[in-house]
One Martini backbone bead per residue (centre of mass of N, CA, C, O) as a GRO file, in nm:
protein
  359
    1UNK     BB    1   9.301  10.634  19.554
    2UNK     BB    2   9.471  10.791  19.340
    3UNK     BB    3   9.479  10.910  19.032
    4UNK     BB    4   9.661  10.715  18.788
    5UNK     BB    5   9.909  10.717  18.518
    6UNK     BB    6  10.056  10.593  18.244
    7UNK     BB    7  10.346  10.767  18.102
    8UNK     BB    8  10.510  10.702  17.861
    9UNK     BB    9  10.832  10.598  17.845
   10UNK     BB   10  11.057  10.396  17.967
   11UNK     BB   11  11.291  10.170  18.113
   12UNK     BB   12  11.573   9.938  18.073
   13UNK     BB   13  11.729   9.651  18.235
   14UNK     BB   14  12.016   9.435  18.189
   15UNK     BB   15  12.106   9.111  18.312
   16UNK     BB   16  12.367   8.886  18.424
   17UNK     BB   17  12.481   8.571  18.531
   18UNK     BB   18  12.795   8.575  18.717
   19UNK     BB   19  12.878   8.370  18.945
   20UNK     BB   20  12.612   8.479  19.118
   21UNK     BB   21  12.625   8.763  18.965
   22UNK     BB   22  12.501   9.066  18.881
   23UNK     BB   23  12.532   9.207  18.545
   24UNK     BB   24  12.531   9.480  18.363
   25UNK     BB   25  12.458   9.513  17.997
   26UNK     BB   26  12.205   9.721  17.995
   27UNK     BB   27  12.058  10.057  17.912
   28UNK     BB   28  11.727  10.161  17.821
   29UNK     BB   29  11.638  10.517  17.724
   30UNK     BB   30  11.521  10.467  17.395
   31UNK     BB   31  11.235  10.387  17.385
   32UNK     BB   32  10.920  10.321  17.187
   33UNK     BB   33  10.853  10.032  17.325
   34UNK     BB   34  10.649   9.871  17.597
   35UNK     BB   35  10.538   9.532  17.629
   36UNK     BB   36  10.295   9.366  17.841
   37UNK     BB   37  10.173   9.027  17.837
   38UNK     BB   38   9.878   8.828  17.908
   39UNK     BB   39   9.811   8.467  17.915
   40UNK     BB   40   9.543   8.214  17.887
   41UNK     BB   41   9.405   7.895  17.888
   42UNK     BB   42   9.069   7.794  17.840
   43UNK     BB   43   8.854   7.549  17.987
   44UNK     BB   44   8.555   7.383  17.950
   45UNK     BB   45   8.276   7.289  18.165
   46UNK     BB   46   8.028   7.054  18.056
   47UNK     BB   47   7.679   6.961  18.139
   48UNK     BB   48   7.392   6.835  18.085
   49UNK     BB   49   7.118   6.993  18.032
   50UNK     BB   50   7.219   7.208  17.772
   51UNK     BB   51   7.521   7.234  17.829
   52UNK     BB   52   7.635   7.396  18.058
   53UNK     BB   53   7.837   7.610  18.229
   54UNK     BB   54   8.032   7.496  18.515
   55UNK     BB   55   8.335   7.563  18.423
   56UNK     BB   56   8.690   7.637  18.468
   57UNK     BB   57   9.019   7.589  18.329
   58UNK     BB   58   9.374   7.657  18.350
   59UNK     BB   59   9.644   7.715  18.107
   60UNK     BB   60   9.924   7.835  17.970
   61UNK     BB   61  10.075   8.053  18.103
   62UNK     BB   62  10.166   8.394  17.991
   63UNK     BB   63  10.461   8.619  17.948
   64UNK     BB   64  10.501   8.897  17.746
   65UNK     BB   65  10.781   9.077  17.579
   66UNK     BB   66  10.834   9.416  17.434
   67UNK     BB   67  11.117   9.584  17.290
   68UNK     BB   68  11.183   9.915  17.151
   69UNK     BB   69  11.474  10.050  16.996
   70UNK     BB   70  11.641  10.335  16.853
   71UNK     BB   71  11.898  10.199  16.951
   72UNK     BB   72  12.197  10.051  16.907
   73UNK     BB   73  12.266   9.714  17.047
   74UNK     BB   74  12.481   9.454  17.082
   75UNK     BB   75  12.349   9.317  17.334
   76UNK     BB   76  12.095   9.219  17.199
   77UNK     BB   77  12.223   9.019  17.004
   78UNK     BB   78  12.371   8.854  17.210
   79UNK     BB   79  12.096   8.746  17.344
   80UNK     BB   80  11.938   8.651  17.089
   81UNK     BB   81  12.197   8.432  17.020
   82UNK     BB   82  12.406   8.350  17.247
   83UNK     BB   83  12.664   8.536  17.252
   84UNK     BB   84  12.977   8.678  17.225
   85UNK     BB   85  13.179   8.954  17.288
   86UNK     BB   86  13.435   9.061  17.080
   87UNK     BB   87  13.748   9.153  16.999
   88UNK     BB   88  13.749   9.271  16.708
   89UNK     BB   89  13.705   9.417  16.374
   90UNK     BB   90  13.551   9.524  16.098
   91UNK     BB   91  13.597   9.810  15.869
   92UNK     BB   92  13.520  10.078  15.679
   93UNK     BB   93  13.736  10.235  15.440
   94UNK     BB   94  13.785  10.585  15.338
   95UNK     BB   95  13.978  10.730  15.066
   96UNK     BB   96  14.173  11.015  14.949
   97UNK     BB   97  14.407  10.979  14.680
   98UNK     BB   98  14.728  11.025  14.546
   99UNK     BB   99  14.907  10.977  14.272
  100UNK     BB  100  15.199  10.800  14.218
  101UNK     BB  101  15.499  10.721  14.105
  102UNK     BB  102  15.632  10.475  13.953
  103UNK     BB  103  15.842  10.284  13.830
  104UNK     BB  104  16.059  10.309  13.572
  105UNK     BB  105  16.049   9.992  13.580
  106UNK     BB  106  15.921   9.696  13.525
  107UNK     BB  107  15.896   9.406  13.622
  108UNK     BB  108  15.916   9.108  13.524
  109UNK     BB  109  15.590   9.036  13.403
  110UNK     BB  110  15.497   9.338  13.431
  111UNK     BB  111  15.319   9.638  13.491
  112UNK     BB  112  15.336   9.965  13.475
  113UNK     BB  113  15.246  10.150  13.777
  114UNK     BB  114  15.083  10.352  13.945
  115UNK     BB  115  15.023  10.480  14.290
  116UNK     BB  116  14.892  10.423  14.620
  117UNK     BB  117  14.883  10.527  14.967
  118UNK     BB  118  14.785  10.393  15.245
  119UNK     BB  119  14.691  10.556  15.558
  120UNK     BB  120  14.480  10.370  15.755
  121UNK     BB  121  14.582  10.087  15.622
  122UNK     BB  122  14.487   9.740  15.553
  123UNK     BB  123  14.362   9.496  15.388
  124UNK     BB  124  14.129   9.257  15.477
  125UNK     BB  125  14.021   8.956  15.480
  126UNK     BB  126  13.698   8.821  15.421
  127UNK     BB  127  13.848   8.547  15.373
  128UNK     BB  128  14.002   8.288  15.466
  129UNK     BB  129  14.306   8.279  15.272
  130UNK     BB  130  14.277   8.561  15.153
  131UNK     BB  131  14.278   8.846  15.008
  132UNK     BB  132  14.241   9.157  14.986
  133UNK     BB  133  14.013   9.440  14.910
  134UNK     BB  134  13.973   9.695  14.664
  135UNK     BB  135  13.815  10.013  14.585
  136UNK     BB  136  13.825  10.214  14.281
  137UNK     BB  137  13.799  10.575  14.192
  138UNK     BB  138  13.777  10.845  14.033
  139UNK     BB  139  13.732  11.145  14.112
  140UNK     BB  140  13.386  11.212  14.025
  141UNK     BB  141  13.325  10.911  14.009
  142UNK     BB  142  13.136  10.572  13.966
  143UNK     BB  143  13.393  10.359  13.870
  144UNK     BB  144  13.438  10.078  14.019
  145UNK     BB  145  13.723   9.887  14.107
  146UNK     BB  146  13.892   9.585  14.167
  147UNK     BB  147  14.155   9.467  14.408
  148UNK     BB  148  14.398   9.264  14.501
  149UNK     BB  149  14.549   9.248  14.841
  150UNK     BB  150  14.786   9.183  15.033
  151UNK     BB  151  14.870   9.147  15.337
  152UNK     BB  152  15.016   9.465  15.445
  153UNK     BB  153  14.958   9.635  15.204
  154UNK     BB  154  14.992  10.000  15.095
  155UNK     BB  155  15.095   9.974  14.800
  156UNK     BB  156  14.877  10.054  14.524
  157UNK     BB  157  14.814   9.974  14.213
  158UNK     BB  158  14.691  10.184  13.930
  159UNK     BB  159  14.559  10.129  13.650
  160UNK     BB  160  14.612  10.407  13.435
  161UNK     BB  161  14.725  10.616  13.617
  162UNK     BB  162  14.778  10.955  13.700
  163UNK     BB  163  14.981  11.169  13.813
  164UNK     BB  164  14.783  11.352  14.065
  165UNK     BB  165  14.548  11.198  14.092
  166UNK     BB  166  14.230  11.131  14.228
  167UNK     BB  167  14.122  10.871  14.463
  168UNK     BB  168  13.879  10.644  14.552
  169UNK     BB  169  13.917  10.440  14.850
  170UNK     BB  170  13.817  10.102  14.943
  171UNK     BB  171  13.811   9.913  15.261
  172UNK     BB  172  13.885   9.643  15.478
  173UNK     BB  173  13.952   9.654  15.826
  174UNK     BB  174  14.120   9.587  16.128
  175UNK     BB  175  13.994   9.646  16.470
  176UNK     BB  176  14.047   9.640  16.810
  177UNK     BB  177  13.806   9.843  16.892
  178UNK     BB  178  13.622   9.647  16.797
  179UNK     BB  179  13.312   9.466  16.779
  180UNK     BB  180  13.202   9.114  16.792
  181UNK     BB  181  12.980   8.865  16.639
  182UNK     BB  182  12.903   8.524  16.624
  183UNK     BB  183  12.685   8.363  16.396
  184UNK     BB  184  12.537   8.085  16.443
  185UNK     BB  185  12.353   7.821  16.298
  186UNK     BB  186  12.276   7.729  16.625
  187UNK     BB  187  12.136   7.942  16.777
  188UNK     BB  188  12.078   8.058  17.127
  189UNK     BB  189  11.917   8.213  17.351
  190UNK     BB  190  11.950   8.422  17.627
  191UNK     BB  191  11.918   8.506  17.938
  192UNK     BB  192  11.741   8.767  18.129
  193UNK     BB  193  11.758   9.021  18.365
  194UNK     BB  194  11.461   9.211  18.389
  195UNK     BB  195  11.399   9.577  18.408
  196UNK     BB  196  11.099   9.775  18.428
  197UNK     BB  197  11.036  10.136  18.400
  198UNK     BB  198  10.758  10.351  18.492
  199UNK     BB  199  10.556  10.627  18.494
  200UNK     BB  200  10.363  10.814  18.721
  201UNK     BB  201  10.057  11.010  18.718
  202UNK     BB  202   9.860  11.252  18.807
  203UNK     BB  203   9.481  11.254  18.756
  204UNK     BB  204   9.404  11.475  18.970
  205UNK     BB  205   9.310  11.799  19.076
  206UNK     BB  206   9.337  11.722  19.413
  207UNK     BB  207   9.643  11.694  19.386
  208UNK     BB  208   9.977  11.794  19.443
  209UNK     BB  209  10.093  11.653  19.140
  210UNK     BB  210   9.974  11.750  18.888
  211UNK     BB  211  10.157  11.636  18.602
  212UNK     BB  212  10.347  11.476  18.774
  213UNK     BB  213  10.554  11.270  18.910
  214UNK     BB  214  10.414  11.007  19.137
  215UNK     BB  215  10.574  10.751  19.018
  216UNK     BB  216  10.632  10.390  18.993
  217UNK     BB  217  10.671  10.107  18.771
  218UNK     BB  218  10.799   9.778  18.847
  219UNK     BB  219  10.945   9.514  18.645
  220UNK     BB  220  11.045   9.190  18.747
  221UNK     BB  221  11.255   8.960  18.543
  222UNK     BB  222  11.462   8.699  18.604
  223UNK     BB  223  11.339   8.528  18.335
  224UNK     BB  224  11.432   8.621  18.017
  225UNK     BB  225  11.329   8.489  17.693
  226UNK     BB  226  11.424   8.516  17.400
  227UNK     BB  227  11.307   8.422  17.082
  228UNK     BB  228  11.519   8.503  16.827
  229UNK     BB  229  11.333   8.716  16.691
  230UNK     BB  230  11.466   8.947  16.448
  231UNK     BB  231  11.505   9.292  16.319
  232UNK     BB  232  11.697   9.493  16.090
  233UNK     BB  233  11.588   9.821  15.992
  234UNK     BB  234  11.619  10.050  15.714
  235UNK     BB  235  11.576  10.391  15.597
  236UNK     BB  236  11.583  10.700  15.446
  237UNK     BB  237  11.360  10.839  15.670
  238UNK     BB  238  11.452  10.637  15.904
  239UNK     BB  239  11.527  10.495  16.186
  240UNK     BB  240  11.652  10.233  16.327
  241UNK     BB  241  11.538   9.932  16.480
  242UNK     BB  242  11.517   9.724  16.783
  243UNK     BB  243  11.400   9.411  16.902
  244UNK     BB  244  11.287   9.271  17.226
  245UNK     BB  245  11.158   8.942  17.240
  246UNK     BB  246  10.947   8.746  17.476
  247UNK     BB  247  10.965   8.536  17.774
  248UNK     BB  248  10.874   8.433  18.072
  249UNK     BB  249  11.020   8.244  18.326
  250UNK     BB  250  11.015   8.027  18.563
  251UNK     BB  251  11.050   8.076  18.922
  252UNK     BB  252  11.054   7.984  19.237
  253UNK     BB  253  10.960   7.705  19.316
  254UNK     BB  254  10.672   7.597  19.493
  255UNK     BB  255  10.379   7.495  19.627
  256UNK     BB  256  10.235   7.724  19.419
  257UNK     BB  257  10.461   7.762  19.225
  258UNK     BB  258  10.565   7.973  18.997
  259UNK     BB  259  10.735   8.263  18.870
  260UNK     BB  260  10.762   8.551  18.656
  261UNK     BB  261  10.699   8.816  18.840
  262UNK     BB  262  10.741   9.162  18.966
  263UNK     BB  263  10.509   9.417  19.082
  264UNK     BB  264  10.577   9.765  19.143
  265UNK     BB  265  10.463  10.043  19.349
  266UNK     BB  266  10.587  10.385  19.364
  267UNK     BB  267  10.602  10.668  19.535
  268UNK     BB  268  10.663  10.964  19.563
  269UNK     BB  269  10.769  11.146  19.825
  270UNK     BB  270  10.491  11.321  19.838
  271UNK     BB  271  10.325  11.020  19.856
  272UNK     BB  272  10.433  10.887  20.149
  273UNK     BB  273  10.256  11.047  20.324
  274UNK     BB  274  10.064  11.209  20.589
  275UNK     BB  275   9.787  11.432  20.686
  276UNK     BB  276   9.575  11.243  20.848
  277UNK     BB  277   9.317  11.147  21.069
  278UNK     BB  278   9.084  10.861  21.099
  279UNK     BB  279   8.767  10.773  21.237
  280UNK     BB  280   8.558  10.530  21.245
  281UNK     BB  281   8.211  10.594  21.285
  282UNK     BB  282   8.134  10.285  21.369
  283UNK     BB  283   8.382  10.316  21.615
  284UNK     BB  284   8.269  10.554  21.869
  285UNK     BB  285   8.208  10.359  22.114
  286UNK     BB  286   8.190  10.240  22.399
  287UNK     BB  287   8.368   9.924  22.344
  288UNK     BB  288   8.512   9.982  22.095
  289UNK     BB  289   8.719   9.920  21.833
  290UNK     BB  290   8.942  10.095  21.693
  291UNK     BB  291   8.953  10.278  21.360
  292UNK     BB  292   9.254  10.391  21.234
  293UNK     BB  293   9.349  10.636  20.990
  294UNK     BB  294   9.581  10.717  20.744
  295UNK     BB  295   9.604  11.002  20.533
  296UNK     BB  296   9.719  11.044  20.226
  297UNK     BB  297   9.824  11.222  19.954
  298UNK     BB  298   9.705  10.964  19.779
  299UNK     BB  299   9.431  10.873  19.925
  300UNK     BB  300   9.542  10.627  20.113
  301UNK     BB  301   9.431  10.436  20.346
  302UNK     BB  302   9.571  10.352  20.674
  303UNK     BB  303   9.571  10.100  20.889
  304UNK     BB  304   9.613  10.120  21.235
  305UNK     BB  305   9.743   9.964  21.477
  306UNK     BB  306   9.667   9.982  21.816
  307UNK     BB  307   9.971   9.849  21.891
  308UNK     BB  308  10.126  10.063  21.783
  309UNK     BB  309  10.405  10.245  21.886
  310UNK     BB  310  10.298  10.527  21.720
  311UNK     BB  311  10.030  10.504  21.893
  312UNK     BB  312   9.805  10.717  22.083
  313UNK     BB  313   9.587  10.734  22.380
  314UNK     BB  314   9.368  11.006  22.514
  315UNK     BB  315   9.268  10.811  22.676
  316UNK     BB  316   9.329  10.502  22.738
  317UNK     BB  317   9.297  10.196  22.661
  318UNK     BB  318   9.083   9.906  22.741
  319UNK     BB  319   9.136   9.617  22.609
  320UNK     BB  320   9.120   9.774  22.314
  321UNK     BB  321   8.908   9.996  22.412
  322UNK     BB  322   8.688  10.218  22.472
  323UNK     BB  323   8.645  10.355  22.808
  324UNK     BB  324   8.532  10.656  22.742
  325UNK     BB  325   8.375  10.936  22.724
  326UNK     BB  326   8.451  11.186  22.501
  327UNK     BB  327   8.750  11.320  22.462
  328UNK     BB  328   8.988  11.202  22.214
  329UNK     BB  329   9.339  11.158  22.179
  330UNK     BB  330   9.519  11.120  21.872
  331UNK     BB  331   9.851  10.984  21.808
  332UNK     BB  332  10.082  11.004  21.523
  333UNK     BB  333  10.399  10.860  21.419
  334UNK     BB  334  10.632  10.951  21.152
  335UNK     BB  335  10.849  10.899  20.856
  336UNK     BB  336  10.954  11.107  20.607
  337UNK     BB  337  11.059  11.105  20.290
  338UNK     BB  338  11.321  11.248  20.121
  339UNK     BB  339  11.486  11.339  19.829
  340UNK     BB  340  11.784  11.322  19.992
  341UNK     BB  341  11.725  11.059  20.203
  342UNK     BB  342  11.594  11.174  20.427
  343UNK     BB  343  11.418  11.233  20.746
  344UNK     BB  344  11.090  11.321  20.882
  345UNK     BB  345  10.922  11.399  21.163
  346UNK     BB  346  10.574  11.312  21.209
  347UNK     BB  347  10.277  11.461  21.366
  348UNK     BB  348   9.952  11.339  21.437
  349UNK     BB  349   9.629  11.490  21.529
  350UNK     BB  350   9.323  11.378  21.703
  351UNK     BB  351   8.985  11.464  21.784
  352UNK     BB  352   8.748  11.245  21.951
  353UNK     BB  353   8.417  11.167  22.000
  354UNK     BB  354   8.282  10.968  22.255
  355UNK     BB  355   8.033  10.755  22.307
  356UNK     BB  356   7.797  10.615  22.462
  357UNK     BB  357   7.630  10.358  22.549
  358UNK     BB  358   7.383  10.198  22.407
  359UNK     BB  359   7.081  10.091  22.549
   0.00000   0.00000   0.00000
């Protein structure tokens, strides 16, 4: 097999099962870390003089996965806490507004105040049953004061404000376009059907795509259970990250036990073909059963069954063995996958000298 190495970070896709159908819920192509770890607990069996180690048995097999993404995805939190993503949520609104003249006389029992008119919305209550709240400060200062504002009100009096002055006003409003998640006090993580893909690169100087992507490794985890432990942190100098960590759960239990995952390696299109045929030199005598290999661009020999419909021998084999000495022509036909999805028929031919039976 050609030397290949895993290089760089891959990407991950998350699915959930909805009424028996898999639905993609996220695709993470901005990961900074993807770690898959395997562990098992070993117990020793010892006995006899000197108490030597006689054997071991294993239990508590575990497959752990950690993904760290530099981009924020609400779907991560959704699965980490087992919640639904709902429509509508609050968002911070910041406006710079000009003070307008208040009423000529104040209503009985009130103070005459000039006011500002909110342009982008109206403060929403932060707690159910309460009024909304705004924070305001004269432009150029950082001396914010708060004021309760009933729901739906957009004309807000500013105590002591002078007509024509500019004020910075902030408040929380509700937007239907926003998405929100309710974090319950007894949250439980949800399962994810997780697929992780990473690139393979050619690592030998004598292969056709050195330094290029030579294939992929794909890890399919039908039942990934997040641990529920996560943290969102940001700092002044770095972007915030969010991690998705947990364990694979067993699925497809059969007579041999359950499965955690399936790991597949696929070569790039130029690595899926074969360049030549090779006859095992230990089996080139009359009466031997031929052992013919197709040698691939990835230097992985493939043993071809002698009764394969795509291989022919001339002269033909008799009862599955070389029948006569001299030159033997071996022909093998296969179809190479192209990058555009089409296939090309390839025929390989080899002439092999067959020896007579050793006396």
